[in-house]
VOKEVO-875965 format. One line per field, with one value per atom (N, C-alpha, C, CB): atom name; residue number from 1; x, y, z; residue in three letters. Coordinates in Angstrom, 2 decimals, padded with zeros to 5 digits, m for minus. Glycine has a CB too. Example, Ala and Ser with C-alpha at 12.3 -4.5 7.8 and 13.67 -1.06 7.14 Angstrom:
<nodes>
zalum: N;CA;C;CB;N;CA;C;CB
marza: 1;1;1;1;2;2;2;2
X: 013.19;012.30;013.20;011.31;012.85;013.67;012.90;014.08
Y: m005.69;m004.50;m003.30;m004.47;m002.25;m001.06;000.03;m000.60
Z: 007.80;007.80;007.80;009.05;007.08;007.14;007.87;005.72
torke: ala;ala;ala;ala;ser;ser;ser;ser
</nodes>
This chain:
<nodes>
zalum: N;CA;C;CB;N;CA;C;CB;N;CA;C;CB;N;CA;C;CB;N;CA;C;CB;N;CA;C;CB;N;CA;C;CB;N;CA;C;CB;N;CA;C;CB;N;CA;C;CB;N;CA;C;CB;N;CA;C;CB;N;CA;C;CB;N;CA;C;CB;N;CA;C;CB;N;CA;C;CB;N;CA;C;CB;N;CA;C;CB;N;CA;C;CB;N;CA;C;CB;N;CA;C;CB;N;CA;C;CB;N;CA;C;CB;N;CA;C;CB;N;CA;C;CB;N;CA;C;CB;N;CA;C;CB;N;CA;C;CB;N;CA;C;CB;N;CA;C;CB;N;CA;C;CB;N;CA;C;CB;N;CA;C;CB;N;CA;C;CB;N;CA;C;CB;N;CA;C;CB;N;CA;C;CB;N;CA;C;CB;N;CA;C;CB;N;CA;C;CB;N;CA;C;CB;N;CA;C;CB;N;CA;C;CB;N;CA;C;CB;N;CA;C;CB;N;CA;C;CB;N;CA;C;CB;N;CA;C;CB;N;CA;C;CB;N;CA;C;CB;N;CA;C;CB;N;CA;C;CB;N;CA;C;CB;N;CA;C;CB;N;CA;C;CB;N;CA;C;CB;N;CA;C;CB;N;CA;C;CB;N;CA;C;CB;N;CA;C;CB;N;CA;C;CB;N;CA;C;CB;N;CA;C;CB;N;CA;C;CB;N;CA;C;CB;N;CA;C;CB;N;CA;C;CB;N;CA;C;CB;N;CA;C;CB;N;CA;C;CB;N;CA;C;CB;N;CA;C;CB;N;CA;C;CB;N;CA;C;CB;N;CA;C;CB;N;CA;C;CB;N;CA;C;CB;N;CA;C;CB;N;CA;C;CB;N;CA;C;CB;N;CA;C;CB;N;CA;C;CB;N;CA;C;CB;N;CA;C;CB;N;CA;C;CB;N;CA;C;CB;N;CA;C;CB;N;CA;C;CB;N;CA;C;CB;N;CA;C;CB;N;CA;C;CB;N;CA;C;CB;N;CA;C;CB;N;CA;C;CB;N;CA;C;CB;N;CA;C;CB;N;CA;C;CB;N;CA;C;CB;N;CA;C;CB
marza: 1;1;1;1;2;2;2;2;3;3;3;3;4;4;4;4;5;5;5;5;6;6;6;6;7;7;7;7;8;8;8;8;9;9;9;9;10;10;10;10;11;11;11;11;12;12;12;12;13;13;13;13;14;14;14;14;15;15;15;15;16;16;16;16;17;17;17;17;18;18;18;18;19;19;19;19;20;20;20;20;21;21;21;21;22;22;22;22;23;23;23;23;24;24;24;24;25;25;25;25;26;26;26;26;27;27;27;27;28;28;28;28;29;29;29;29;30;30;30;30;31;31;31;31;32;32;32;32;33;33;33;33;34;34;34;34;35;35;35;35;36;36;36;36;37;37;37;37;38;38;38;38;39;39;39;39;40;40;40;40;41;41;41;41;42;42;42;42;43;43;43;43;44;44;44;44;45;45;45;45;46;46;46;46;47;47;47;47;48;48;48;48;49;49;49;49;50;50;50;50;51;51;51;51;52;52;52;52;53;53;53;53;54;54;54;54;55;55;55;55;56;56;56;56;57;57;57;57;58;58;58;58;59;59;59;59;60;60;60;60;61;61;61;61;62;62;62;62;63;63;63;63;64;64;64;64;65;65;65;65;66;66;66;66;67;67;67;67;68;68;68;68;69;69;69;69;70;70;70;70;71;71;71;71;72;72;72;72;73;73;73;73;74;74;74;74;75;75;75;75;76;76;76;76;77;77;77;77;78;78;78;78;79;79;79;79;80;80;80;80;81;81;81;81;82;82;82;82;83;83;83;83;84;84;84;84;85;85;85;85;86;86;86;86;87;87;87;87;88;88;88;88;89;89;89;89;90;90;90;90;91;91;91;91;92;92;92;92;93;93;93;93;94;94;94;94;95;95;95;95;96;96;96;96;97;97;97;97;98;98;98;98;99;99;99;99
X: m046.69;m045.44;m044.34;m045.60;m044.70;m043.74;m043.22;m044.38;m044.07;m043.68;m042.71;m044.92;m042.95;m042.09;m040.70;m042.72;m040.62;m039.33;m038.57;m039.52;m039.26;m038.63;m038.12;m039.61;m038.88;m038.45;m037.22;m039.59;m037.20;m036.05;m034.81;m036.34;m034.96;m033.83;m033.36;m034.22;m034.31;m033.94;m033.19;m035.20;m033.64;m032.97;m031.61;m033.83;m031.55;m030.30;m029.24;m030.54;m029.64;m028.70;m028.51;m029.19;m029.57;m029.52;m028.85;m030.90;m029.08;m028.51;m026.97;m029.04;m026.34;m024.88;m024.33;m024.36;m024.99;m024.54;m024.62;m025.40;m025.71;m025.87;m024.84;m027.29;m024.57;m023.59;m022.17;m023.62;m021.82;m020.50;m020.35;m020.26;m021.39;m021.35;m021.22;m022.61;m021.97;m021.89;m020.51;m022.94;m019.93;m018.59;m017.55;m018.21;m017.66;m016.72;m016.86;m016.95;m018.09;m018.30;m017.71;m019.80;m017.86;m017.32;m015.79;m017.81;m015.18;m013.71;m013.20;m013.26;m013.88;m013.47;m013.60;m014.30;m014.68;m014.89;m013.77;m016.27;m013.43;m012.37;m011.03;m012.27;m010.74;m009.48;m009.44;m009.32;m010.56;m010.65;m010.36;m012.04;m010.97;m010.76;m009.31;m011.72;m008.71;m007.31;m006.42;m006.87;m006.68;m005.89;m006.05;m006.32;m007.27;m007.49;m006.65;m008.99;m006.63;m005.86;m004.35;m006.15;m003.88;m002.46;m002.09;m002.13;m002.93;m002.66;m002.67;m003.69;m003.63;m003.71;m002.47;m005.00;m002.00;m000.81;000.42;m000.60;000.51;001.64;001.64;001.58;000.47;000.38;000.72;m001.04;000.25;000.52;002.01;m000.28;002.65;004.09;004.88;004.58;004.45;005.15;005.02;004.59;003.82;003.64;004.45;002.15;004.50;005.27;006.75;005.09;007.25;008.65;008.89;009.05;007.95;008.09;008.09;006.96;007.18;007.13;008.41;005.90;008.94;010.17;011.33;010.51;011.40;012.46;012.30;012.45;011.08;010.84;011.20;009.36;010.85;011.19;012.70;010.54;013.40;014.87;015.46;015.44;014.95;015.46;015.15;014.84;013.98;013.62;014.47;012.12;014.74;015.59;017.00;015.64;017.51;018.85;018.86;019.29;017.83;017.76;017.66;016.55;016.89;016.75;018.09;015.68;018.86;020.19;021.09;020.85;021.04;021.83;021.40;021.70;020.11;019.60;019.97;018.07;019.90;020.28;021.77;019.95;022.57;024.02;024.30;024.77;023.61;023.80;023.36;023.01;022.18;021.63;022.46;020.20;023.08;023.81;025.29;023.66;025.81;027.22;027.39;027.75;027.89;027.98;029.20;028.03;030.19;031.41;031.33;032.54;030.18;030.08;028.95;029.85;029.12;028.10;026.91;028.67;025.78;024.59;024.07;023.49;024.02;023.50;024.35;023.45;025.65;026.54;026.31;028.02;026.11;025.86;024.53;025.89;023.52;022.21;022.31;021.15;022.98;023.14;023.94;023.83;024.94;025.71;024.86;026.98;023.93;023.03;022.04;022.27;021.65;020.71;021.30;020.30;022.61;023.25;023.27;024.65;023.17;023.16;021.76;023.62;021.66;020.33;019.78;020.38;018.51;017.86;017.65;016.50;017.77;017.52;016.06;017.85;015.87;014.53;013.89;014.58;012.58;011.82;011.74;010.41;011.68;011.55;010.17;011.81;009.17;007.81;007.37;006.80;006.52;006.02;005.28;005.09;005.28;004.65;003.16;004.85;002.50;001.07;000.80;000.52;001.71;001.49;001.68;002.44;002.39;002.60;001.34;003.73;000.46;m000.76;m001.79;m001.24
Y: m019.68;m020.35;m019.34;m021.34;m018.31;m017.27;m016.59;m016.25;m016.37;m015.75;m016.66;m015.44;m017.93;m018.90;m018.91;m020.31;m018.86;m018.85;m017.57;m018.97;m016.44;m015.17;m015.18;m014.01;m015.78;m015.86;m016.75;m016.39;m017.85;m018.75;m018.05;m020.04;m017.32;m016.60;m015.50;m015.99;m014.78;m013.72;m014.30;m012.95;m015.42;m016.06;m016.59;m017.21;m017.20;m017.78;m016.69;m018.55;m015.49;m014.40;m013.61;m013.48;m013.33;m012.46;m013.09;m012.06;m014.37;m015.04;m015.05;m016.48;m015.45;m015.40;m013.98;m016.01;m013.00;m011.61;m011.18;m010.68;m011.51;m011.15;m011.85;m011.49;m013.12;m013.87;m013.32;m015.35;m013.00;m012.45;m011.08;m012.33;m010.26;m008.94;m009.08;m008.13;m009.99;m010.22;m010.70;m011.22;m011.59;m012.11;m010.98;m013.25;m010.11;m008.99;m008.03;m008.24;m007.75;m006.87;m007.49;m006.58;m008.80;m009.48;m009.43;m010.94;m009.66;m009.59;m008.20;m009.95;m007.17;m005.81;m005.54;m004.79;m006.03;m005.85;m006.53;m006.40;m007.75;m008.49;m007.77;m009.94;m007.28;m006.56;m005.28;m006.21;m004.60;m003.39;m003.72;m002.73;m004.78;m005.18;m005.60;m006.32;m006.30;m006.69;m005.46;m007.57;m004.47;m003.23;m002.51;m002.29;m002.50;m001.88;m002.58;m001.94;m003.90;m004.66;m004.40;m006.15;m004.29;m003.99;m002.63;m004.01;m001.64;m000.30;m000.30;000.70;m001.01;m001.08;m001.79;m001.80;m002.83;m003.55;m002.64;m004.83;m001.85;m000.92;000.10;m000.19;000.66;001.65;001.00;002.27;m000.22;m000.91;m001.20;m002.22;m001.61;m001.90;m000.62;m002.54;000.48;001.75;002.18;002.84;002.05;002.41;001.49;002.34;000.21;m000.73;m000.35;m002.17;000.06;000.48;001.74;000.73;002.67;003.89;003.57;004.87;002.67;002.29;001.56;001.39;000.73;000.00;000.98;m001.01;001.99;003.00;003.77;003.96;004.10;004.84;003.98;005.29;002.71;001.80;001.68;000.41;001.60;001.52;002.74;001.38;003.93;005.15;005.15;006.41;004.72;004.67;003.64;004.35;002.51;001.51;002.04;000.22;002.77;003.36;004.35;004.06;005.17;006.12;005.39;007.08;004.29;003.51;002.89;002.39;002.41;001.85;002.92;001.26;004.13;005.21;005.49;006.48;005.56;005.84;004.71;006.03;003.47;002.35;002.41;001.01;002.77;002.87;003.96;003.17;005.08;006.17;005.74;007.43;005.07;004.69;003.62;004.20;002.74;001.64;001.92;000.41;002.99;003.33;004.13;004.13;003.47;004.14;005.05;003.10;004.92;005.69;007.06;004.93;007.45;008.70;009.53;008.45;010.82;011.73;011.71;013.17;011.19;011.02;012.37;010.27;013.34;014.66;015.28;015.60;015.11;015.67;015.00;015.52;013.71;013.00;013.41;011.49;013.55;013.97;015.35;013.95;016.23;017.59;017.58;018.49;016.72;016.66;016.11;015.80;015.23;014.71;015.78;013.48;016.66;017.71;018.62;018.54;018.77;019.62;018.99;019.94;017.66;016.98;017.06;015.51;017.37;017.40;015.98;018.06;015.86;014.56;014.21;014.56;012.94;012.57;012.86;011.06;013.41;013.80;012.69;015.09;012.60;011.66;012.19;011.43;011.28;011.73;012.32;010.57;011.83;012.40;012.74;011.39;013.73;014.06;012.87;015.30;012.83;011.72;011.63;011.89;012.74;012.71;011.86;014.14;011.87;011.12;009.63;011.60;009.25;007.84;007.17;007.65;007.92;007.34;007.34;008.06
Z: m038.25;m038.50;m038.82;m039.63;m039.53;m039.87;m038.62;m040.82;m037.64;m036.38;m035.61;m035.52;m035.64;m034.95;m035.58;m035.00;m036.88;m037.56;m037.21;m039.08;m037.20;m036.85;m035.41;m037.05;m034.52;m033.12;m032.99;m032.23;m033.71;m033.66;m034.21;m034.45;m035.30;m035.87;m034.92;m037.24;m034.32;m033.38;m032.18;m032.90;m031.69;m030.55;m030.98;m029.96;m032.16;m032.65;m032.88;m033.96;m033.25;m033.47;m032.19;m034.60;m031.48;m030.30;m029.10;m029.92;m028.90;m027.72;m027.77;m027.62;m028.86;m028.89;m028.75;m030.18;m029.34;m029.21;m027.75;m030.10;m027.10;m025.69;m024.82;m025.20;m025.11;m024.31;m024.51;m024.68;m025.75;m026.02;m025.35;m027.54;m025.45;m024.81;m023.30;m025.15;m022.72;m021.28;m020.86;m020.84;m021.66;m021.35;m021.41;m022.31;m022.40;m022.51;m021.34;m023.83;m020.93;m019.77;m018.52;m019.57;m018.36;m017.20;m017.21;m017.15;m018.39;m018.49;m018.12;m019.91;m018.60;m018.25;m016.77;m019.04;m016.17;m014.73;m013.94;m014.30;m014.33;m013.64;m013.80;m014.18;m015.01;m015.22;m014.38;m016.72;m014.26;m013.43;m011.97;m013.56;m011.47;m010.07;m009.83;m009.69;m010.80;m010.65;m010.56;m011.82;m011.39;m011.37;m010.03;m012.53;m009.52;m008.20;m007.13;m007.82;m007.16;m006.18;m006.33;m006.32;m007.57;m007.79;m007.20;m009.29;m007.43;m006.90;m005.38;m007.44;m004.80;m003.34;m002.78;m002.89;m003.45;m003.00;m003.08;m003.84;m004.15;m004.27;m003.14;m005.62;m002.85;m001.76;m000.43;m001.69;m000.22;001.04;001.19;001.11;000.11;000.17;000.44;m001.15;m000.15;000.07;001.54;m000.86;002.08;003.49;004.40;003.87;004.07;004.88;004.87;004.37;003.72;003.64;004.47;002.17;004.44;005.23;006.71;004.90;007.12;008.53;008.94;008.80;008.08;008.39;008.58;007.28;007.72;007.85;009.15;006.65;009.50;010.74;011.95;010.82;011.91;013.01;013.14;012.79;012.02;012.05;012.74;010.62;012.39;013.04;014.54;012.37;014.90;016.32;017.08;016.49;016.44;017.09;017.31;016.25;016.35;016.51;017.67;015.20;017.74;018.85;020.18;018.68;020.20;021.43;021.83;021.25;020.87;021.20;021.81;019.94;021.28;021.84;023.27;020.98;023.49;024.85;025.81;024.82;025.36;026.22;026.55;025.53;025.56;025.80;026.83;024.47;026.73;027.69;029.08;027.25;029.14;030.45;031.14;030.29;030.38;031.00;031.21;030.16;030.64;030.79;032.08;029.55;033.12;034.43;034.53;035.53;033.65;033.76;033.11;033.17;032.55;031.81;032.41;030.29;032.36;032.84;031.88;032.98;032.35;031.50;031.02;032.25;031.88;031.49;030.39;032.70;030.49;029.47;028.12;029.90;028.10;026.84;026.23;027.07;027.06;026.54;025.93;027.66;026.60;026.06;024.76;027.10;024.68;023.44;022.30;023.63;022.62;021.58;021.12;022.11;021.99;021.60;020.54;022.81;020.55;019.56;018.17;020.00;018.10;016.81;016.21;016.95;014.93;014.31;014.20;012.91;014.53;014.43;012.96;015.20;012.60;011.20;010.85;010.95;009.66;009.23;008.44;008.40;008.57;007.76;006.34;008.35;005.38;003.99;003.75;003.02;004.49;004.40;005.82;003.71;005.96;007.29;007.91;007.22;009.23;009.95;009.63;011.45;009.36;009.06;007.83;008.86;006.86;005.63;005.86;004.54;006.90;007.17;007.70;008.15;008.28;008.84;007.84;010.05
torke: met;met;met;met;glu;glu;glu;glu;leu;leu;leu;leu;thr;thr;thr;thr;val;val;val;val;met;met;met;met;met;met;met;met;ile;ile;ile;ile;val;val;val;val;ala;ala;ala;ala;ile;ile;ile;ile;ala;ala;ala;ala;val;val;val;val;gly;gly;gly;gly;leu;leu;leu;leu;pro;pro;pro;pro;val;val;val;val;ala;ala;ala;ala;leu;leu;leu;leu;val;val;val;val;ser;ser;ser;ser;gly;gly;gly;gly;ala;ala;ala;ala;glu;glu;glu;glu;met;met;met;met;phe;phe;phe;phe;lys;lys;lys;lys;arg;arg;arg;arg;his;his;his;his;val;val;val;val;ala;ala;ala;ala;tyr;tyr;tyr;tyr;lys;lys;lys;lys;glu;glu;glu;glu;arg;arg;arg;arg;gln;gln;gln;gln;leu;leu;leu;leu;glu;glu;glu;glu;leu;leu;leu;leu;met;met;met;met;ala;ala;ala;ala;asp;asp;asp;asp;arg;arg;arg;arg;thr;thr;thr;thr;ala;ala;ala;ala;glu;glu;glu;glu;lys;lys;lys;lys;ala;ala;ala;ala;ala;ala;ala;ala;gln;gln;gln;gln;tyr;tyr;tyr;tyr;ala;ala;ala;ala;ala;ala;ala;ala;gln;gln;gln;gln;val;val;val;val;glu;glu;glu;glu;arg;arg;arg;arg;leu;leu;leu;leu;glu;glu;glu;glu;glu;glu;glu;glu;arg;arg;arg;arg;met;met;met;met;arg;arg;arg;arg;val;val;val;val;met;met;met;met;glu;glu;glu;glu;arg;arg;arg;arg;ile;ile;ile;ile;ala;ala;ala;ala;thr;thr;thr;thr;asp;asp;asp;asp;ser;ser;ser;ser;gly;gly;gly;gly;val;val;val;val;asn;asn;asn;asn;val;val;val;val;ala;ala;ala;ala;gln;gln;gln;gln;gln;gln;gln;gln;ile;ile;ile;ile;glu;glu;glu;glu;ser;ser;ser;ser;leu;leu;leu;leu;arg;arg;arg;arg;gly;gly;gly;gly;glu;glu;glu;glu;pro;pro;pro;pro;ala;ala;ala;ala;pro;pro;pro;pro;arg;arg;arg;arg;leu;leu;leu;leu;ser;ser;ser;ser;lys;lys;lys;lys;pro;pro;pro;pro;val;val;val;val;glu;glu;glu;glu;glu;glu;glu;glu;leu;leu;leu;leu;asn;asn;asn;asn
</nodes>
């Protein structure tokens, strides 16, 4: 009978401690995963902004090329050469970092 009482007391004390400990570990795990997702979302948003800026620059260059190609009253070779003298806009980060 003494052994049964000790087992009941051990279970009555041990079970809540184990459950509370397990719940705390689970909360920490969930918080860790949430933080990971936040960081990944931040990196993804930053890359999306970089790609959007790059696309904007490429669209501007395409508009210039279309204007040159469709303007029949101007010497195309002369315009292309004049564009070569202008420095191309630089990316804030190298293209390798965008990929």
